[in-house]
C-alpha positions in Angstrom: 112.1 19.2 49.8 113.2 15.8 48.4 115.8 15.9 45.6 113.5 14.5 42.9 110.7 17.0 43.8 113.1 19.9 43.8 114.4 18.8 40.4 110.8 18.6 39.0 110.1 22.1 40.3 113.3 23.5 38.7 112.5 21.9 35.4 108.9 23.2 35.5 110.1 26.8 36.1 112.6 26.5 33.1 110.2 24.7 30.7 110.3 25.9 27.2 109.0 24.5 23.9 111.2 23.1 21.1 110.4 26.2 19.0 111.4 28.6 21.9 114.6 26.7 22.3 115.4 27.1 18.6 114.6 30.8 18.7 116.8 31.3 21.8 119.8 29.5 20.2 119.4 31.4 16.9 119.2 34.7 18.7 122.3 34.0 20.8 124.4 33.1 17.8 123.3 36.1 15.8 123.9 38.4 18.8 127.3 36.9 19.2 128.2 37.6 15.5 126.8 41.1 15.7 128.8 42.0 18.8 132.0 40.4 17.4 131.7 42.5 14.2 131.1 45.7 16.2 134.1 45.0 18.4 136.4 44.3 15.4 135.5 47.6 13.8 135.9 49.9 16.8 139.1 48.1 18.1 140.7 48.3 14.7 140.0 52.0 14.7 141.5 52.4 18.2 144.6 50.4 17.3 145.2 52.3 14.1 145.2 55.6 15.9 146.8 54.6 19.2 149.2 51.8 18.4 148.6 50.0 21.8 149.7 46.4 21.7 147.0 45.7 24.4 144.4 47.0 22.0 145.9 44.9 19.2 145.7 41.9 21.5 142.1 42.6 22.2 141.5 43.1 18.5 143.1 39.8 17.6 140.9 38.2 20.3 137.8 39.7 18.7 138.8 38.5 15.3 139.1 35.0 16.7 135.7 35.5 18.4 134.1 36.3 15.1 135.4 33.2 13.5 134.4 31.1 16.5 130.9 32.7 16.6 130.5 32.0 12.9 131.4 28.4 13.5 129.1 28.3 16.4 126.2 29.7 14.3 126.7 27.0 11.6 127.1 24.2 14.2 124.0 25.2 16.2 121.9 25.4 13.1 123.1 21.9 12.1 122.6 20.5 15.6 119.0 21.7 15.7 118.1 19.5 12.7 115.8 16.6 13.7 117.0 13.0 13.6 117.0 11.4 10.1 117.7 7.9 8.7 121.4 8.4 8.8 121.6 10.1 12.2 119.0 8.3 14.4 120.2 10.0 17.5 120.0 13.5 16.0 122.8 16.0 15.2 123.4 17.3 18.7 127.1 16.4 18.8 127.7 19.2 16.3 127.6 21.5 19.3 130.6 19.8 20.9 132.5 19.8 17.6 131.9 23.6 17.5 133.2 23.9 21.1 136.4 22.1 20.1 136.7 24.3 17.0 136.3 27.4 19.1 139.0 26.1 21.5 141.4 25.9 18.5 140.6 29.4 17.4 140.9 30.8 20.8 144.2 29.0 21.5 145.6 30.4 18.2 144.7 33.9 19.2 146.4 33.4 22.6 149.7 32.4 20.9 149.5 35.4 18.5 148.9 37.7 21.4 151.7 36.3 23.4 154.1 36.7 20.5 153.0 40.4 19.9 153.5 41.2 23.6 157.0 39.7 23.7 157.9 41.6 20.6 156.7 44.9 22.1 158.6 44.3 25.3 161.8 43.8 23.2 161.0 46.7 20.9 159.1 49.4 22.9 157.1 52.0 21.0 155.3 55.2 22.2 151.5 55.1 22.5 149.3 57.8 20.9 145.6 58.8 21.3 145.2 57.0 24.6 141.8 58.7 25.2 140.4 57.2 22.0 141.6 53.8 22.9 140.2 53.9 26.4 136.8 55.1 25.1 136.7 52.3 22.5 137.5 49.7 25.2 134.8 51.1 27.4 132.3 50.6 24.6 133.6 47.1 24.2 132.9 46.3 27.8 129.3 47.5 27.6 128.6 45.6 24.4 130.2 42.4 25.8 128.4 42.7 29.1 125.0 43.0 27.3 125.9 39.9 25.2 126.9 37.9 28.2 123.6 38.7 30.0 121.7 37.3 27.0 123.9 34.3 26.6 123.5 33.5 30.3 119.7 33.6 29.8 119.9 31.3 26.8 122.2 28.8 28.5 119.9 28.7 31.5 117.0 27.6 29.4 118.7 25.5 26.7 121.8 24.0 28.4 123.6 24.5 25.1 127.3 23.5 25.3 128.1 25.6 22.2 126.6 28.7 23.7 128.2 28.0 27.0 131.6 27.8 25.3 130.9 31.1 23.4 129.9 32.7 26.7 133.1 31.5 28.4 135.4 33.2 25.9 133.3 36.4 25.9 133.5 36.4 29.7 137.3 36.3 29.4 137.0 39.2 26.9 135.2 41.2 29.5 138.0 40.8 31.9 140.7 41.4 29.3 139.0 44.6 28.1 139.0 45.9 31.7 142.7 44.9 31.8 143.4 46.8 28.6 141.8 50.0 30.0 143.9 49.6 33.2 147.0 49.2 31.0 146.2 52.2 28.9 145.5 54.3 32.0 148.9 53.3 33.5 150.6 54.0 30.1 149.0 57.5 30.2 150.7 58.0 33.6 154.1 57.1 32.1 154.1 53.3 32.7 154.1 52.3 29.0 156.1 49.1 29.6 153.0 47.7 31.4 151.0 47.7 28.1 152.7 44.5 26.7 152.8 43.0 30.2 149.0 43.2 30.4 148.8 41.8 26.9 150.8 38.8 28.0 148.4 38.3 30.9 145.4 38.5 28.6 147.1 35.9 26.3 147.5 33.5 29.2 143.9 33.9 30.3 142.6 33.3 26.8 144.8 30.2 26.5 143.4 28.9 29.8 139.8 29.4 28.4 140.7 27.5 25.3 142.0 24.5 27.3 138.9 24.5 29.4 136.5 24.6 26.4 138.5 21.9 24.7 138.4 19.5 27.7 134.6 20.0 28.1 134.0 19.4 24.4 136.2 16.3 24.4 134.4 14.9 27.4 131.0 15.1 25.7 132.3 13.7 22.4 133.6 10.7 24.3 130.2 10.3 26.0 131.3 11.1 29.5 128.8 10.2 32.2 126.5 13.0 33.5 127.5 14.3 37.0 127.0 12.0 39.9 124.3 14.3 41.4 122.3 13.8 38.2 122.5 10.0 38.4 121.5 10.2 42.1 118.4 12.2 41.0 117.6 9.7 38.3 117.8 6.8 40.9 115.7 8.8 43.4 113.0 9.4 40.8 112.9 5.7 39.8 112.8 4.4 43.3 110.0 6.8 44.2 107.6 5.0 41.8 105.4 2.3 43.3 106.4 -1.2 42.3 110.1 -0.4 41.8 112.2 -2.5 44.2 115.6 -1.5 43.0 117.6 0.2 40.2 120.9 -0.8 38.7 122.9 -0.4 35.5 122.3 3.4 35.1 124.1 4.8 32.1 124.0 8.4 31.0 125.5 10.7 28.5 124.8 14.1 26.8 124.1 14.4 23.1 123.8 18.1 22.2 120.9 19.3 24.4 119.5 15.8 24.8 120.3 13.7 27.9 120.5 9.9 27.1 119.5 7.8 30.1 119.5 4.0 30.3 118.7 1.9 33.4 117.4 -1.5 34.7 114.4 -1.5 37.1 114.1 -4.4 39.5 110.5 -5.6 40.1 108.5 -8.5 41.6 109.3 -11.5 39.5 105.7 -12.7 39.7 104.3 -9.5 38.2 102.6 -9.6 34.8 104.5 -8.1 31.9 101.6 -5.6 31.3 102.0 -4.3 34.9 105.7 -4.1 34.8 105.5 -2.2 31.6 103.1 0.3 33.2 105.5 0.9 36.0 108.4 1.5 33.5 106.2 4.0 31.6 105.4 5.8 34.8 109.2 6.0 35.7 109.8 7.4 32.2 107.1 10.0 32.6 108.5 11.1 36.0 112.0 11.4 34.5 110.8 13.5 31.6 109.3 16.0 34.1 112.9 16.7 35.2 114.9 15.9 32.1 112.7 17.3 29.3 113.3 15.8 25.9 115.6 13.0 27.3 116.2 9.8 25.4 115.2 7.1 27.9 115.6 3.3 27.7 114.4 1.2 30.5 114.7 -2.6 31.0 112.7 -4.5 33.6 114.4 -7.2 35.6 112.7 -9.7 38.0 113.7 -9.6 41.7 115.2 -11.3 43.6 116.5 -13.6 40.8 117.7 -11.1 38.3 118.6 -12.1 34.8 122.2 -11.8 33.6 121.2 -9.0 31.3 
């Protein structure tokens, strides 16, 4: 199947209305806040009774998650607002600002966790009520896994960068929670020194996630081009339209959930303006079948003697 036809098929299968997209985004942000609040409550209980620095590390991570999720909720609500006189291209970049803010929150939690782990290594303390702590972390894994399943569904249908960033740090939480259970299990067997060691590993993993989220957000804020494969698909769709003799000057970027596409179409220089316009409109329609809701600007150039523009 040709690239452009496969892209059209994929877009058709994932097609959702603007109202459905708003509902999916809202549901993902509210679910994230709900799970973060639940995890804070049960982890605080487990740390209070058990004193595990690994659980404390996970608790601090959940506190940062709740702040990041709140920021995400506010940013997504703002990003969904339609374009207005002061923001003609919409408010989509608020999602990338939210991603950058999340990276700062997550990076701060990583530093805090690392400091706590080093302190516990230097000043070991006995652990109590390990059964309670392990049970709480098990509940955390189940709740986080359910949230990740829903976030994955939402990202698939909305391509939201903010939800993708939220999913990334909850995915790291899933791994860290499993690590905490392992650390607590080993501590119950007499290897209590491994508790802060696992906490340091969790801190490093969280820090890596923060850097990854920050770099992706910065890329979008600086209008980085869409992936090369996407530009190839754009060119293939345009060249597949009757009357198009060439394509050049393709420029792309992502603004929230909207892809911005600009290009020059090369056509017969003797063609009437009305006819060249019809071809450009057809190319735009074909592109929208794959890139729904895209902001598309097309300029027609005569061939073989192209204008300087």
